[in-house]
N, C-alpha and C positions, 0 to 999 in steps of 0.2 A: 924726057918729056915732062913739062910742067904738070903739077897736080891738077890744076883747073881743067886742063885738056883731058886728063884721065877721067876726071869726074864727068866731064861732058860726054865722053864716049860711053861711060857706064850708064849715064842717064839716057842716052839715045838707045842703047841696047835694051834698057828696062821698058821703054815705051812700047816695044814690040811684044812684051810679055805682060799681058793685062793682070795676071796674078801677082806680079812683082811691082805693079804701079803703086806709088806711095799714096796713102790715104790723106784726107784733109788734115787730120790731126798731125800726121808726120810732117806734112808741108808746113803747117803753122809752127811746129816746133823748130824746123830749120829756119823759117822766116824770123822767128824770135831770136835765134842765134845770130843771124845776119844783122838784124837791126841793133843788137847789143854789141856788135863788133866795134873795134876801135876805128875801122875804116869809115864807119858812119858817124862816129863821134857826135858832134852837135848838129849834124845835118838834118834838122827837124823836118824840113819840107821834103827832102828826099825820102826820109822814113815814111812820111805820110803817103807819098806817091807810091812807093813800093807796097805798102800795106793795102792801099786802095786797089791797086792792080791785082794783087794776089787774092784778096777777099772777093772782088767782083768776079774774077775768073773761077774761083772755087764755087761761087754761087750760081755759076752758069751764065753770067752776064758779060763774059770777056769779049764776046763779039760785038757787044753794044758800046764798048768804050771808044771814045773819040776824043780829040783834043778839046772840043767845047764841053763835053761831058766831064772830062777829068778836071778842067779848069773850074767848072761849076761846083764840083764836089770838093776840090781842094781849096779854092779861093772864094767860093760863094758868089761867083759871077754867073751871068746867064746869057 
């Protein structure tokens, strides 16, 4: 089984255990590693998008995100 699937199952199991849920700092640490990975390379816009989604979600505003809101924040459109 691929590693990403194993990680996905572990993550799903952890959601059921509130004590094991990762804190904001741990999530940000993982995000930093993802953003620094070679897969993201020079994908500046994609990095901005992922950072926005994660930070808004950690701030409790994930439910408020919509395509127009994301476009406004990333591209300065209204």
